C-alpha positions in Angstrom: 279.0 -62.7 312.3 276.8 -62.5 309.1 273.6 -62.1 311.2 275.1 -58.9 313.1 276.0 -57.3 309.8 272.5 -57.5 309.1 271.2 -56.3 311.8 273.4 -53.0 311.4 272.0 -53.0 308.0 268.6 -53.3 309.2 268.8 -50.3 311.7 271.7 -48.1 310.1 269.9 -46.5 307.1 270.3 -42.7 308.8 274.2 -43.7 308.6 273.9 -44.7 305.0 272.2 -41.9 303.4 273.8 -39.0 305.5 270.2 -38.5 307.4 269.3 -37.9 310.8 267.0 -40.2 312.2 264.4 -37.5 312.3 265.0 -36.8 308.3 264.6 -40.2 307.3 261.3 -40.2 308.9 260.1 -36.6 308.3 258.2 -37.0 305.1 254.9 -38.4 305.8 254.1 -41.3 303.4 250.7 -40.8 302.0 251.4 -44.0 300.3 248.4 -46.8 299.5 247.4 -49.7 298.3 245.8 -49.3 295.0 244.7 -52.7 294.3 245.4 -56.6 295.2 246.4 -59.6 293.0 246.6 -63.2 293.7 248.1 -63.3 290.5 252.1 -62.4 289.7 251.9 -58.8 287.5 252.8 -59.5 284.4 255.4 -57.9 281.9 259.3 -56.9 282.5 259.9 -54.3 284.9 263.0 -52.2 285.7 263.4 -53.7 289.2 262.7 -57.3 289.9 263.7 -58.3 293.5 263.4 -61.1 296.0 264.6 -59.7 299.4 266.3 -62.1 301.7 268.7 -61.7 304.5 269.9 -65.2 304.3 273.4 -66.6 302.6 273.5 -70.1 301.0 275.5 -71.9 298.7 272.2 -71.8 296.4 271.6 -68.0 296.6 273.9 -66.9 294.0 272.3 -63.2 294.6 273.4 -62.8 298.1 276.1 -60.1 298.5 278.7 -61.3 301.3 280.7 -58.2 300.6 278.5 -55.2 300.4 276.2 -56.5 302.9 273.4 -53.6 302.4 273.4 -54.5 299.2 271.1 -57.5 299.9 268.3 -55.2 301.3 268.7 -52.0 298.4 268.0 -51.4 294.8 268.6 -48.3 292.8 265.7 -47.8 290.2 265.0 -44.7 287.9 262.0 -42.9 288.8 260.2 -38.8 288.7 258.6 -36.8 290.9 255.2 -37.1 291.7 255.2 -40.1 289.7 255.2 -44.1 290.6 254.3 -47.3 291.8 256.0 -50.8 292.9 254.3 -53.9 293.6 254.8 -55.9 296.6 254.2 -59.5 297.7 254.7 -60.6 301.8 254.0 -63.4 303.8 253.2 -60.7 306.7 253.2 -56.9 307.3 254.0 -56.9 311.1 257.0 -55.1 311.3 257.8 -55.3 307.5 259.7 -52.0 307.0 260.3 -50.5 303.0 262.1 -47.4 302.5 261.7 -45.2 299.5 264.9 -42.6 299.7 265.3 -43.1 303.4 261.6 -42.3 303.7 259.3 -45.1 305.5 256.3 -46.2 303.2 253.3 -46.9 304.4 252.6 -50.8 304.3 250.3 -51.2 307.2 247.5 -52.2 304.9 249.0 -54.7 302.4 247.1 -58.1 301.9 249.2 -61.1 303.2 250.8 -63.4 300.4 249.0 -61.4 297.6 251.0 -58.7 294.9 250.2 -55.5 296.2 250.2 -52.6 294.0 251.4 -49.5 296.0 251.7 -45.8 295.1 254.8 -44.2 296.0 254.4 -40.5 294.2 254.9 -38.8 297.1 258.3 -40.1 297.7 259.8 -40.5 294.6 262.3 -37.6 292.7 264.1 -37.0 289.6 266.2 -39.6 288.5 267.9 -42.5 290.9 265.7 -43.5 294.0 266.7 -46.0 296.4 264.5 -48.8 297.9 265.4 -50.4 300.9 263.4 -53.3 302.7 264.0 -54.7 305.9 263.9 -58.5 305.6 264.6 -59.0 309.5 261.2 -60.7 310.0 260.2 -60.9 306.6 262.3 -63.9 305.3 261.0 -63.3 301.4 259.9 -60.1 300.4 259.1 -59.7 296.6 259.1 -55.9 294.7 258.7 -55.4 291.4 259.2 -51.6 290.1 258.1 -50.5 286.5 259.9 -48.0 284.5 258.4 -44.7 284.5 255.8 -43.5 281.7 255.0 -40.0 280.2 252.7 -37.9 282.3 251.2 -35.1 280.0 251.3 -31.8 281.1 251.2 -29.5 278.4 248.4 -28.0 279.3 249.2 -27.0 282.8 249.4 -23.4 283.1 253.0 -23.1 284.0 254.0 -24.8 281.0 251.0 -22.8 278.4 252.3 -19.7 279.8 256.5 -20.3 279.3 257.7 -17.7 277.8 260.4 -19.5 275.3 257.3 -22.3 274.5 255.4 -19.1 273.5 258.1 -17.7 271.5 258.7 -21.1 269.9 255.1 -21.1 268.9 255.0 -17.8 267.4 258.6 -18.6 265.6 256.9 -21.6 264.2 253.6 -20.1 263.0 255.4 -16.9 261.7 257.1 -19.6 259.5 254.5 -21.5 258.2 252.7 -18.3 256.6 255.8 -17.3 255.2 255.7 -20.4 253.4 256.9 -23.4 255.4 255.0 -26.3 255.5 253.8 -28.1 258.9 255.4 -29.1 262.0 254.7 -31.4 265.3 256.5 -31.0 268.4 256.5 -32.6 271.8 259.2 -31.7 274.6 259.4 -33.7 277.9 260.8 -32.8 280.8 261.4 -35.5 284.3 258.8 -37.6 282.9 256.6 -35.3 281.9 255.3 -33.7 278.8 255.6 -30.2 279.0 254.9 -29.6 275.4 252.9 -31.1 272.8 252.2 -28.6 269.7 251.1 -29.0 266.2 251.0 -26.3 263.2 250.1 -25.7 259.8 248.5 -28.4 257.4 248.6 -31.9 256.2 249.5 -30.8 252.5 250.8 -27.2 252.0 251.3 -26.9 248.3 249.7 -27.8 244.9 251.6 -30.2 242.5 252.8 -27.1 240.6 254.2 -25.4 243.9 250.9 -23.1 244.9 250.0 -22.3 248.2 247.0 -24.0 249.3 244.2 -23.0 251.5 241.8 -25.0 253.4 243.5 -28.1 253.6 243.0 -30.8 256.9 245.0 -29.4 260.0 247.6 -30.9 261.6 247.3 -32.3 264.9 248.6 -34.4 267.3 247.8 -37.4 265.9 249.3 -36.5 262.4 251.8 -39.4 261.0 254.7 -38.0 259.4 257.1 -39.8 257.4 260.3 -40.3 259.6 262.8 -41.3 257.3 266.1 -42.5 258.3 264.9 -41.9 261.9 263.3 -45.4 261.0 267.0 -46.9 261.6 266.9 -46.1 265.2 263.6 -46.4 266.4 262.8 -49.7 264.1 266.0 -51.1 263.6 268.1 -50.0 266.1 265.6 -51.0 268.9 265.0 -54.5 267.4 268.6 -55.2 267.2 268.9 -54.0 270.5 266.1 -56.0 271.8 267.6 -59.1 270.1 271.2 -58.6 271.5 269.9 -58.1 275.0 267.8 -61.5 274.4 270.9 -63.0 273.2 269.9 -63.8 270.0 272.3 -61.9 268.5 276.0 -61.1 269.1 277.0 -57.7 267.6 280.0 -59.1 267.0 279.5 -62.1 264.8 280.2 -61.9 261.1 277.2 -60.9 258.7 277.6 -64.5 256.6 277.5 -66.6 259.9 273.8 -65.0 259.9 273.5 -64.7 256.3 275.7 -67.5 254.6 275.3 -65.9 251.1 277.0 -62.7 252.5 280.4 -63.1 251.4 282.9 -61.5 249.0 282.5 -61.6 245.1 284.9 -63.1 242.8 284.9 -59.6 240.7 285.2 -57.7 244.1 288.3 -55.3 243.7 287.7 -54.4 247.6 287.2 -57.2 249.9 286.0 -57.0 253.5 282.5 -58.8 253.4 283.3 -62.1 254.2 284.3 -61.1 257.6 282.3 -57.8 258.1 280.7 -57.6 261.8 277.3 -56.9 262.5 278.8 -54.0 264.9 280.9 -52.9 261.6 277.7 -52.2 260.1 276.0 -50.4 263.2 279.3 -48.0 263.4 278.8 -47.1 259.7 281.9 -48.5 258.4 281.3 -51.5 256.4 282.4 -50.2 253.3 279.4 -49.7 251.3 278.4 -46.4 249.2 275.9 -44.3 250.8 273.5 -44.7 248.7 273.6 -47.0 245.5 269.9 -46.2 244.5 269.0 -49.7 243.8 265.8 -48.5 242.8 267.0 -46.5 239.5 268.5 -48.1 236.4 269.5 -45.0 235.2 271.7 -44.0 238.0 275.2 -42.6 237.4 277.3 -43.2 241.0 280.3 -41.3 238.8 277.9 -38.0 238.4 274.7 -38.5 240.2 273.3 -35.0 238.6 273.3 -36.6 235.5 271.7 -39.8 234.9 273.0 -42.1 232.2 270.2 -45.0 230.9 270.9 -48.3 232.3 274.1 -47.4 234.0 272.8 -49.0 237.3 271.4 -52.0 235.8 273.7 -54.5 237.5 272.3 -53.6 241.1 268.5 -52.3 239.8 265.7 -54.2 241.1 262.3 -53.2 242.5 261.8 -56.5 243.9 262.3 -56.9 247.6 263.0 -60.4 247.4 266.0 -59.3 244.7 267.7 -56.7 247.3 269.7 -59.0 249.3 271.4 -60.2 246.4 271.9 -56.8 244.9 273.7 -55.7 248.1 276.2 -58.6 248.3 277.0 -57.7 244.4 277.4 -53.8 245.6 280.8 -52.9 245.2 282.5 -51.7 248.4 283.8 -48.4 248.5 286.4 -48.8 251.1 287.9 -51.5 253.4 285.5 -52.0 256.0 287.1 -50.4 259.4 288.6 -47.7 257.7 286.3 -44.8 257.7 283.1 -43.6 258.8 280.7 -42.8 255.8 277.1 -42.7 256.7 275.1 -45.4 254.2 271.6 -46.4 253.9 272.8 -49.5 252.9 274.3 -50.5 256.6 270.5 -50.5 257.4 268.9 -52.4 254.3 271.2 -54.9 255.5 270.5 -54.8 259.3 266.7 -55.1 258.0 267.8 -58.2 256.3 269.5 -59.8 259.7 266.8 -58.9 261.4 264.1 -60.7 259.5 266.5 -63.5 259.6 267.0 -64.3 262.8 263.4 -63.8 263.9 262.0 -65.6 260.6 259.3 -62.2 260.7 259.4 -59.3 258.4 260.8 -55.9 260.0 257.5 -54.4 260.4 255.7 -57.4 261.9 258.4 -58.0 264.2 258.8 -54.6 265.6 254.9 -54.3 265.8 254.6 -57.2 268.0 257.8 -56.8 270.0 257.8 -53.1 270.7 255.0 -51.1 269.4 251.7 -53.1 270.4 253.5 -54.1 274.3 253.8 -50.4 274.5 249.9 -49.6 273.1 251.6 -47.1 270.4 248.7 -46.5 268.2 250.1 -43.8 266.0 253.1 -45.5 264.2 253.8 -47.9 261.4 254.8 -49.0 258.1 252.7 -48.4 255.0 250.3 -46.7 257.1 247.6 -46.5 253.9 248.0 -50.2 254.2 247.5 -49.9 257.8 243.9 -48.2 258.8 245.4 -45.0 258.1 243.9 -42.4 255.4 246.1 -40.0 253.5 245.1 -37.1 255.5 245.7 -38.8 258.5 249.5 -38.2 257.5 251.5 -35.1 256.3 252.3 -35.0 252.8 256.0 -34.5 251.2 257.2 -34.3 247.8 254.9 -32.1 245.6 255.7 -34.0 242.5 256.2 -37.1 243.0 259.7 -38.3 242.9 260.7 -36.7 240.0 262.3 -33.4 241.9 260.6 -31.0 239.0 261.2 -33.5 236.3 265.1 -33.4 236.9 265.2 -37.3 237.9 263.7 -40.1 236.1 263.1 -44.0 236.3 261.0 -46.9 236.1 257.3 -46.9 237.9 258.5 -43.5 239.4 255.6 -41.7 240.8 254.0 -38.3 239.7 251.5 -37.2 242.4 252.1 -35.4 245.5 253.5 -38.1 247.8 251.4 -38.5 250.9 250.8 -41.9 253.3 253.5 -43.5 251.1 256.9 -43.6 252.1 259.3 -40.6 250.2 262.5 -42.5 250.4 262.8 -44.3 247.0 264.5 -47.4 247.8 262.3 -48.3 250.5 259.1 -47.9 248.5 260.2 -48.7 244.8 262.7 -51.7 245.9 261.5 -52.8 249.5 257.7 -52.6 248.8 257.7 -49.8 252.2 259.0 -51.7 254.6 262.9 -51.1 255.2 265.9 -51.1 258.1 266.8 -47.8 256.6 263.5 -45.8 256.0 259.6 -46.2 255.9 258.4 -45.8 259.4 255.7 -43.0 260.0 254.7 -41.8 263.3 253.5 -38.8 265.3 255.9 -36.9 268.0 253.9 -38.0 270.9 254.4 -42.1 269.9 257.9 -41.3 269.1 258.7 -39.6 272.5 257.7 -42.4 274.3 259.8 -44.8 272.3 262.6 -41.9 273.4 261.6 -42.1 276.8 263.0 -45.7 276.7 266.4 -44.1 276.5 266.5 -41.9 279.2 264.2 -44.8 281.5 267.4 -47.2 281.0 266.2 -49.7 278.6 262.0 -50.0 279.1 258.3 -48.1 280.0 256.4 -49.0 282.1 256.0 -52.9 282.2 258.0 -53.1 278.9 261.8 -53.8 278.3 263.2 -53.7 275.2 266.9 -54.3 276.5 268.7 -54.6 279.4 270.7 -51.3 280.5 273.9 -53.0 279.8 273.0 -53.6 275.9 271.5 -49.8 275.9 274.8 -48.3 277.2 276.9 -50.3 274.1 274.9 -48.8 271.8 274.7 -45.1 273.0 277.9 -45.0 274.0 280.5 -42.9 271.6 282.5 -45.2 269.3 286.5 -44.7 269.8 286.8 -43.6 266.2 284.5 -41.1 265.9 282.6 -39.9 268.9 279.6 -38.6 267.1 278.2 -42.1 266.3 277.4 -45.2 269.0 276.2 -48.3 267.3 273.8 -46.6 264.8 272.8 -43.4 266.9 274.2 -39.7 266.4 276.0 -38.4 269.4 275.8 -34.4 270.3 280.1 -34.7 269.7 282.5 -33.4 267.4 283.7 -36.2 264.8 283.0 -36.7 261.4 280.3 -34.6 262.2 279.5 -32.1 264.5 275.9 -32.8 265.8 275.7 -29.3 267.7 274.2 -28.1 264.4 271.2 -30.4 264.7 271.2 -31.2 268.9 272.4 -27.5 269.7 274.9 -26.4 272.4 272.6 -26.7 275.3 272.0 -30.2 275.2 274.7 -32.6 277.4 277.4 -34.4 275.5 275.4 -37.6 276.3 272.9 -37.0 274.2 271.7 -39.0 271.3 269.3 -39.1 268.4 268.6 -39.2 264.8 267.6 -36.5 262.2 265.7 -37.5 259.0 265.7 -36.3 255.4 261.8 -35.5 255.3 262.4 -33.3 258.4 262.8 -35.0 261.1 264.7 -35.0 264.5 264.7 -36.8 267.8 267.0 -35.3 271.0 267.1 -37.5 274.0 269.0 -36.5 276.8 269.3 -39.0 279.5 271.8 -36.7 281.7 269.1 -33.9 282.1 265.8 -36.3 281.2 264.7 -34.3 278.3 263.2 -36.0 275.0 262.8 -33.1 272.0 260.5 -34.5 269.2 260.3 -32.2 265.9 258.3 -33.6 263.0 258.0 -31.4 260.2 257.5 -31.9 256.2 260.3 -29.9 254.7 260.0 -31.7 251.3 256.6 -30.2 250.8 257.9 -27.2 249.6 258.6 -26.1 246.1 262.0 -26.6 244.8 264.2 -23.2 244.5 266.1 -24.3 241.0 265.2 -27.9 239.8 268.0 -27.7 237.0 270.6 -26.4 239.4 270.0 -28.7 242.5 267.0 -31.2 242.6 267.9 -31.8 246.1 267.3 -27.8 247.3 263.8 -27.7 248.8 262.5 -24.3 249.6 261.6 -25.8 252.8 265.3 -25.9 254.0 265.8 -22.4 254.1 263.9 -22.0 257.0 265.1 -21.9 260.7 262.9 -24.8 261.5 264.3 -27.1 258.9 268.1 -26.2 260.2 266.8 -28.0 264.3 269.4 -26.7 266.2 267.5 -23.5 267.3 264.0 -25.0 267.6 266.2 -27.7 270.4 267.7 -24.2 271.8 264.3 -22.7 272.3 263.3 -25.6 273.9 265.6 -26.4 276.3 265.1 -22.6 277.1 261.3 -23.6 278.0 262.2 -26.5 279.8 264.8 -24.0 282.1 261.8 -21.6 281.9 264.2 -18.6 281.0 263.4 -15.2 281.3 261.3 -13.2 278.8 264.3 -10.5 278.7 266.6 -13.2 277.9 264.2 -15.0 275.0 264.1 -10.9 273.7 268.0 -11.0 273.1 267.4 -14.5 271.6 265.0 -13.2 268.9 266.9 -10.2 268.4 270.0 -12.1 267.9 268.3 -14.8 265.6 267.0 -11.8 263.1 270.4 -10.0 263.2 272.5 -13.3 262.7 269.8 -14.3 259.9 270.1 -10.9 258.2 274.0 -11.2 258.2 273.6 -14.4 256.8 271.6 -13.8 254.1 274.1 -10.5 253.0 276.9 -12.6 253.3 276.1 -16.1 251.5 274.8 -16.2 248.0 273.5 -19.7 249.4 271.4 -18.1 251.7 270.0 -15.6 249.3 266.7 -17.2 247.8 263.5 -15.8 248.3 262.6 -18.6 250.7 265.4 -17.2 252.7 264.1 -13.9 252.3 260.8 -15.1 253.6 262.5 -17.1 256.6 263.9 -13.6 257.9 260.2 -12.1 257.5 258.9 -14.3 259.5 261.5 -14.0 262.5 260.9 -10.1 262.0 257.5 -10.1 262.3 257.7 -12.4 265.3 260.3 -9.8 266.7 257.9 -7.1 266.0 255.0 -8.9 267.6 256.7 -9.5 271.2 255.9 -5.7 271.4 258.5 -5.2 274.8 261.2 -2.5 275.4 263.8 -4.4 274.6 262.7 -5.2 271.2 261.0 -2.0 270.5 264.6 -0.3 271.4 266.3 -2.9 268.9 263.6 -1.6 266.4 265.2 1.9 266.5 268.4 0.7 265.6 270.4 0.7 262.3 270.6 -3.0 262.2 266.5 -3.0 262.1 266.1 -0.2 260.2 268.4 -2.1 257.6 266.3 -5.0 257.6 262.7 -3.0 257.7 264.3 -1.4 254.2 265.5 -4.9 252.7 261.9 -6.5 253.5 260.1 -3.1 252.2 257.5 -3.1 249.2 258.2 -6.2 248.4 256.3 -8.8 250.6 257.9 -11.8 250.2 256.1 -14.2 247.4 256.1 -18.0 248.4 253.6 -19.2 245.8 
């Protein structure tokens, strides 16, 4: 009986796919053997299968309920790319189908691993592999994960009006006072936008605009700040979970025995705290206890008090874990969602305990090197990069224009060193919450792992089950996954960064220095925006030592950049884009006029940048807008007082 079913499975593909026999064979396979190998291909593949029709007590992979499962595999792919490895004892009557189209395997070398191109047969998203095993009892196939193909210089993307508009906005904002940016847009496995803007250092220490500095290139590294949490710490955790080396429902005390409630703790919960609760940012810790700063006043952060924080103070990495254990909880774990750097500092120590390796060394060996990433590292100045290979951040060290002071504080413009104070002073540049530097292209490859379902090329970060566990919404707050930020309304509505143009399954993160990663797995999109918005003067250090000029520009608000990037992916029309820039100008002007907080000279500079972009489009639609009362009011508002951003 089983044999009859298997014969049906072999000849019944037309019924299975809903295609006629002619349509099954209508697409000519130009697939060819790229090369042969006697040795088994190395690496971890998205699909590794041995196809055989035999059922036996020892063959656990044989499906006796859904027999077609024994001859089919689903894999992620993209149109115009892909290959597989195939090994068979003979090629006589061997039949292999990709998406119901027969693959040309006539030239394979028997008993060798044959690398065969399938780029003419793949499609975007889910693809189906089918193998007939009636006369080939042991067919082995390996399919790698998709990799990114750089098509950014193709004419259709260079001439994309949405991308032209995005370029114009970014360049105008930099001309009018913003610092610099790097942008990569990925769609269906292709890099369709890869651009760099501005200089690696835009201002002098005293806030004067610089000229003649080194231009940002696609290889320039940016301080990722909290994006470190995802592309170092989360990825390391996901890998350890997938390998069975870490159970996220384990208690932290099972991994770090000293992590437990202290006798003096008013709020208990450390002894029973799980790794999952830390990943969910519901561990009870304060957002930022500032271990590096002996003068930090948690009661009033804007008014430091000498040695107020001495009990938790350390600038010795070997003491930080003890300080975390000693940190009083702000709330009972599991009762709130409070984003905290401490959570990821602690996760970094958990990784180091399990692997017996420092975090930077672990992720470099286990993730970055296998992926051949050349522009991602902790402590770049210690790892072969110069200052000018990196984008600078704060102009006046960590002093916030003299408003902040603590032991060993840096006072020169920061470049090539992590800006984050806890990461630099207490953790020596390597922490689970901050410290990673990267360019947008390497980060896009890492982000593509999520789109691919857990891997890239012949590298598997984690299995898909683990990935889905981490990116799904947490039950009490859908704007969070396990570490990941999600495009949903919860504690925070992440539309502000990810935009409403991305799917609700979109995940990613932001970084305080001005970095954004957006991953839309449903639509196969990745958007990476890296800026150094803190490489700008403070608006008023005495009033708010964290209010940097860069934060008053559209680039720093993320969402509209994502909107325009998605418009580029969708190839929106010129007329539609004219309306977008008109809307941006009109709404920005209204915002400035109505809100005192949006009425600084840098907000005015941002409006000027957008208005210049609109005028430069010089279309019928934009020219008609320039005749309106709104446009005339904007012209009057900007006239005669060119914004001085120096």
